[in-house]
N, C-alpha and C positions, 0 to 999 in steps of 0.2 A: 822841513822845506822839501817840496815835491820836485821830482824830475819833471820839468815843464816850467816851473817858476825859476829854477836854476838849470844850468847846462848839465849834460851827461858827464862831462869831464870833472866838474866840481863835485857833483853828487857822488860819483864813483870814488873820487879821491878821499872824500870824507869817510866813505864806507871802508876803504882799504885801511885808512889810518885807525879807525876804531876797532877793526878786526885785529889789527896788529897789537893794539893795546889790551884787547880782551874786554873792550867796552861794547856799546851797541850804537849803531847809527840807525836813523829813522827814515823810512821811505818818503814820509809826507803822504799827501792824499792822491798822488798821481800814479800809483801803481809802480811796478818794477819790471824791467826787461828780464824774461826768464833766463836769458843767457848769463845773467849775473848770479844765478843760483849755484853755479858750479865753480869750484876753486880754479885759480889760474895755475899755470905750469910752475911758477916760482913759489907756490904755496900761499900767496896772498888770496884774498877773497873780496869781491866787489858786492857781495850779498849784504843787504841791510838786515840786521837781526830783528829790528822792530818794523813790522808792517802795520801801517796806519789804515784804519777804516773810518773815513769821514763821511759827511753828508752826501758827497757826490758819488761815493763808491766807485771811483774810477779804477778800472783794472783789478777789482777785487774778485778774483776767481778762486776756485778750490786749490789750484796749484800755488797761487800767491799766498793763501792762508797756510798751506801745508809747509811752505818753506820759510818759517818764521820761528824765532825763539820767544817773541812777544807780539801780541796783537793788541794794538792801541785804538780804542774808540775815542775819536776827537769830538768831544761835545762842544767845545769852544776854544778859541785861540786867544792868547793873552793880548796880542797887539790889536785885535779887532773882535772882542767878545760879542756874541750874538749876531755876527754878520756872516754871510756866506762869502764866497770868493768867485773870482772870474779870471779865466785864462784867455787873453785876447786871441782871436783867430790867427793873427800874424805869428804867434808863438807856437801854434799847433802844427808842427811839421809832420811828415809821414811817420816818423819813428814814434813821436809822442801820441799821434792818433792811433797807431797800432797798439801801443801799450795801454792806452786809455779806452780802447774799443770805441773810437769816434771817427770823425771825418777830418782829413787835413784841411786847414784853412777856416774851419768853423769854430767859433769861440765856444768855450765850455764854462758852464755856470755851476758852482756848488751851492745848493740850496742853503738858506740860513739854518733851518732845522734838519735833524734826521727825521725822515718821514715815518720811520718805524719806532720813534721814541717820543711819546707824549706823556709818559709817567715813569716813575721809578720801576714799576713792574715791566714796562716795555724795555727799559734798559737791562733789567735782569734777564729778559728773554734774549736780547742780542748777545749778552755775555754768554749765556748758555749755548746759543747758536755757534759762536766763535770757538768755545771750548770743545764743542762737538767736532768742529772743522779741523781742530788741531789740539789733541789732548795734551801734548807735551808743552804747548806754549802757555806763557803767563798772560792773563787778560788784564789789560790796563785801561783806565779811563782818564782822559785828559780834561781837567776842569780849569776854569780861569779864576784867578785870585779876585775875590769880591767879598763884601760884607755878607755873612751868612753861609759862606762856602763850607764851613764845618758841618752844618746840618745836612747839606747836599752830599758831602763826602760820607757821612754816616749812612745815608741811604744807599750810596754806591757800594760801601762795604757790605751792607746787608744784602745787596743784589749779587754778591759773590764775586766781585772784582778781586783780583789778586794784587793789584798795584794801582795807585792813584797818583796822578801828576797834577801839581798845582802850578799853573803858568802865570808868570808875572807880566806886567804891562810893558816892560822895557824892551823885551825881545821881539822876535817875529819879523816877518818879511817887510822889506821896504816898499813892497807893492800894496800894502794896506793903505786905505784912505788916510790923508794927512790928519783929518779930524780925529780919527781913531787912534793913530799913533800918538798924538799929543794929549788926548783927553779921555780915552777909554781905558778901562782896566785899573787894577791897583797893584802896588808893589808886591813881589812874591813874599816878602817878609811877613806881611799882614796875613796873607792867605795860608802860608804853611804853619804859622803859629796857631791860628784859629783852628785849622784842620786837625793838627796834632792834639791840641787840648780837648776838642770835642770828641775825637775818637777815643782818647784815653778815658774821658769822663763816662763814655758809654760802653767801655770795655770792648771796643772794636779794634783798637790799635794793633793788637797781636795778629789780626787776620790779614792786614794789608801792608805792603811796602809803600812808603811815601817818597815821592820825588818832587823836586822843584826845578824850575828854569825860568828864563826871562830876564836876561841881562847879567847873569853870572860871568865874572871875568877873572877873578883872582882866587888864590888859595884862601884868603881871608873870607871871601864870599862863601866858599864851600864850608868853612868852619862855622860861620854864623848860621848857615842853613841847617847844618847838623845840630847845632845847639838849640835851634828853634823846633827841631823835630824831623828833619829830612834824613833819609837813608841813602838816597841817590840824587845825582846832580846832573842837569842837562846844560849843554853849551851849544850855541848855534852861530850867533853873530860874530863872536870872537874868533872861532875857528875859521870862518869865512874871511875875516880880516887877515889872518895868518896866510891864507891862500891868495891874497892879493886884493880883496875888496877895499875900495877907497870911499865907500859911503856916498856914492853919487846920487842916491835916491832916484834912480831911473829903472828900478827893477821891473816896473810894469810896462816900460816902453820898448823893451827888446833892444836897447842900445847900450847895455852895460859895456864900458870900454875895456874892462879887464877880463871879459869872457866868462863871468860867473852867472849873472842873471840875464842870460840871453840865449837864443837859439840860432842866432845869425852865425853861419859857418866862419865868416871872416873875423868876427869878434871872438868867437870861441877859440880860434887859433892863437889869440893873444893870452890865453890862460897859462900861467906859469906855476901854479900851485903844485905842491908835491905832498904826499902823505907824511913825509918826514917833518914838514913844517907844523902840521897839526900835532903830531906825536911829540915833538920838542916842546911846543907850547903847553900841552897838557901835562907833560912831565914837570915843567916848571911850576904849574899850578899845584900839582901834587906835592912838590918839594916845599913850596911855601906853606901849604896846609900842614905838612908834617912838622915843620918848625914851630908853627903856632900850637899844634897839638902837644909837642914836647914841652913848651913853656907852660901849658895848662895842665900837664901831667896825664894826658890821655895816651893810651897805646893803640887803640883801635877806634874806627868810626863808631862802632856799636856803643862804646862807652860814652860817647859824646851826645848821643841822641836825646834831645829834650832837656839837656842840662842848661836851662836858661839862667841858673844861678851864676854861670860863668860870664854872663853878658851884663854890661852896664852902660848907661848913657854917658857920653863924654862932654864934660862941661866946656871944654875949650872950643867946641864947635857950636855953642849956643847962638841963636840968632833971634831977632825980634819976631820973625815969622813963626818961631816955635813956641811963643808964649801961648799957654793954654793947651799945648800938645802933651798928652800924657801917654807915655809908652808902657806904663805898668801892665796893661792887659796882655801885651804880647810877650812881656818878660817874666810873667809869673809862671811858676812850675805848673804842669798839668795836674789837675785834681783827680786822684785815684779814688774810685768808689769803694775799693777794698784793697788790701795790701798785696794781693796776688796778681794785680793787673800789670801786664807787660807794657812797656813804652816803645817797643819796636816789634816788627813782624817776627813771630816765633812759631806760627803754625799755618798749615795750608788750608785753603778753603775747600769745603766739600761740595763739588759740583753735581754729585749724584748721577754720574754718567753710567755707573754699573747697573742702574735700573732701567736704562733706555731700551727701546725696542731693538735698536741696532745691536746692542751688546748682548741682549738676551735671546734674540731670534736671528736677525739678519746676517750678522757677520759669519757665524758658523755655517749657516745655510749657503752663503755666497762664496765660501772658501774655494770650491772647485773653479769658479769663474776668476777669482783673484789670483789663484796660483797657476792655472792652466788655460784660462780663457774659455772654459767649458760653459755652454749656455745653461742657465739655471732659472727656474721659476719658483718663486716663494709666495705662499699664500698665508695670510695672517689676519685675524681680527684687529681692529684698532679702536681705541677710545680716546677721549679728548685730553687725557693726561699723557698720552704718547706724543711728545713734542720733538721737533727737529728730526723727524724720521728720514733716514737715508743719508744723513750728513757724515756720520762716522764712517759709514761704508764708502762714501765718496772720498773721504780722507785717505782711506786705505787704497782706493783705486789710484788717487793722485800720487801717493808715495811710490807706487810700482810703475805707473804708466804716464805720469805727468798730466798736462792739460789735455792731451789727445784722448786719454781715457781708454776704454774698451770699445770693441766694435759695437755698432748699434744693435740693441736688443740682446746683449749678452746676459744681463741680469734683469729679469722682469718680476716686479713685486706687486702682487695683487692683494689689496687691502679692502676690508669691508667694515664700515662703521663710520664714526665721526672723528676725524683727525684733529689733533691739537695744533698749536701754533707751529709755523715754520715747516710745514710738510715739504720735503724735497729742497730744503735750503742748500744752496751751493752744490746741487746735484751734478755729478760727473757724467760725461759722455759714456754711453753704453748702459746706463741704468734707466729703466722705465718704472715709474710708480703709477699704478692704476688704482684709483680709489672709487669704490662703489659706495657712495655715501655723500658726506659733505665735509668741509674743512674750515678751520678757524683762520685767523689772520696770517699774513706773510707766506702764503703758498708760493713756492718757487723763488723765494728771496735769493738773490745772487746766483740764479740758475746758471750752471757752468757747462752746458752741453747735454744735460740729461733731458728726459721727457716726463712731463706730469700730465696725467689724464684724470679728470674728475667728472663723474656723472651721478645723478641721483639714483637711489635704488630702483631697480626695474619694477618692483611692486608698488612704488609710490604713486599716489593718485594726483598729485599736484602737477601743474604745467611748469616744466623746468625753466623755460625762458622768462617766466613771470616771477620767479623766486630767487632769492640770493643763495648761491651755492657755496661761495668762498668768501672769506672776510676781507678786511682792509689790507692795503699795501702788498698786493700780490706782485711778484716779479720785480720787486724793488732792486735795482742795480743788476739785473740779469745781463749776462754777457754772451749767452748762447743757449741753444737748446730749443725745446718746443713745449707749449702748454695748451691743452685742449680742454675747455671748461664748459660743460653743458649746463648752463644756468648763468645767472647774473653774478658779477663781482661787486663788492662794496667799494668804498672810496679809495682814491689814490692808486688805481690799477696801473701797473707798468710804469710807475714813477722811475725815472732815470734808467729805463730800459736801454741797454746798449747793444743788444744783438739777438735777443730771443724772438722767435716767431710764435704768435699765439692767436687763438680764436676764442672769443667769449661772447655771450649772448646778451650783453648789457653791462654797463658800468655805472658807478656812482659818481660823485663830484671829483674833480681834479684828475681825471684819467689822462695818462700819457704825459704827465707834467715833467718837464726837464728831460724828456726822452732824447737820446742821441743816436739810436740805431735800432735795427730790428724791424719787424712788421707786426702790426696789430690789426686784427679784423674784428669789428664789433657788429654782431648780428642782432642789433637791438638798439635801445635808446641809451643816451649818456646823461650824466648829471652836468652840473655847471662847471665852467672853467676848464673845459677839455683842452689839452695841448698847451697849457700855459708854460712858457719858457722852453717849448719843444724846439730843438735845433737840429735833429737828425732822425733818420728812420722815416717810415711812412705808416699812417693809420688809415684804415678804410672803415667807414661807418655806414651801415644800412639805414638810410634815412627815409623810412616809409612815409612819415608825416610831413617831410619837407621843412622841418623847423630846427634842424641840427645847428644851423648857424647862430641861433640864439644862445646855445649852450657852449659854443666854441670860443676860446680866447684867441682872437685874430691878430695879436700883437706881433707874433713871429711866424705865423703860418698863413698859407693860402688854401682856399677850398677849390678843388678841381674835380674833374671826372676821370674815371679810369681810361687810360689812353693806350691804344694798340693791342695787338694780339698777345704780345709777350707779357705785358703786365696783366692782362686778363687771365692768361694761363697760370701766372704765379699765384694770383688770388684764388683762382678756381682750385688749384692744387691744395692750398691750405684748407679751404672749405671742404674739399673731398676727404682730406686726412681727418678733419674734425668729425665728419660723418662716419668714417670708417672706425674711428676710435670710440665715439660716444653714441652713435645712432641718433644724432640730433635731428629733431623735426625741423628746426630753423634751417639747418644746413641742407636738408633734403629739399625744402621748399625753394631755397636759393638755386640749387643745382638743377631742379626740374624746370624752373622758370628763369633761366640764366639771363635772358635779355632784359627782363623787368628788374632783376637784381642790379645789373650793370647800370641801367638807367637811373636807379634810385640810390646807388652807392656814391658816397662823397669821399673823395680822396683828400686827406689832410697832409699837406706838403710844406715843410719848413722852408722859408725863403732862402736862408743861407745854404742849406743842404742842396736845394735845387740849383742855386748858382754854382756851387762847387761841382756838382754832377755835370752841369752843362760845360764848365771849363774843362773837366777831365775828358768829356766826350770830344770836345773840339781838339784837345791836345792829341788824343788817340787818332782822330781823323787826319790831323796834320802830319803826325809821324808815319802813318800808313801811306800817305801820298808822297 
């Protein structure tokens, strides 16, 4: 449950309770206030140990990733599998907008898919990216209970996840659509049993920790989950009820009368929950589980895992609706391919970080900058097996200097060659990556204040603006920083951009989709469906042919012209920087014939964003007078 869907008070109370217990609370997909990363004076902590990375990537910065014990990739949600989410504009106050890198009063959409995951290999890449961003954190993948989830979980284990969560249909937010709450998903029992059995059958169970959630309420539920194969257990709805939730089902209306699922200050004042309430409840769950374990003869949870022989169906609760229902498949013991197969997690995944360019070259060379702030320049060749370059270095910067990072230009990395995936992912402020060559997918993913410059080799004979220089899904979820790309980008450029400024010389389909902040200048043509779901930030497209409107999705945006000297100066500054960093012929042409560029440039302006900016301008004028 994200901060945004529920109030700060309830979110922080859950975190304090779980930290007291030695458990883990989850941020949900709404980010977390950096003020919570530090312990309180009384020794408590409001820090959520699990930081979630969902399709919206709200507030996912390098500092956010660094301050985690576990990083959870939410593929789907038990209460609404396969659907995205939406936070209405009336729930997006200044604090939530600050944490999510968006605009107050503008609604936020979580896309149904992760735009950087279209195969199990893509998931493996995101797992690798996150492990680079925080080597100490466990990488978790959240799946929904469904028929066939065991095969999916096998792929996730092979993708080097450390932890797999199987979410049942009963739990989840009351803000889900009613049809999803009533009809979507399957019980956690089916999912966890299938997952455990398939992982054991493929000798993968020893690599991952299995967790389940979705309606767990009692110690009996915990024991059944363990006997079916789970090692960890998640609770959400029940702890909220201990904090005062009365199941009004108004979570999406901002009118929760007990101050939990609302951002209304008057209603939040009615919140009466305390960490002690959650602690007491979970102690009672643990005590009930202990008593059942004693009856069964188990001393530890580990001894119970996968012991389905201790489960049986109860004849006393048979019902005519159960005729034809055979529970044998979920109650049969997991089939071991050979005797040495473990039925619980006994070994760590090998993420291969020691072979990365950061570990072999960059960290040691950048140590003067990390320790003393001394400016350093690092030069290195790069080939396409060098993935996620700059991310481990950014993690070290964030550990020492937080989100502010180092002063601009402190670390300059000059690379030559063809970069692998995720060049400059989650790059910290103060680090510049300059690539003389080209790059694969995910350049600048989650950019966190750094600068990425890519241009083709000086000796190349092709025309840069006519050729694809970087791959798909560049700047996905970027929260700050700059990217200057001399050449075209492939599909889904700047999806969910929240704050990065960038200049590119053409994009493929679905550019600036779901964008909520930042500035994008396109000195060339675009593919179809540009600006779909865009609710913030501004894009500028050099429309020489005058047909850009045919490729733009006008559902949430308006097409305008550049207005005023101030806006012209902002765009000109970006194009000048692009020219300075890359020597772009397109940038040079625009700067030399500025009047023609301004006349041909189309400004893509989200309607809600425009409305909020006008309201803020009016408020400022009123307060000044």
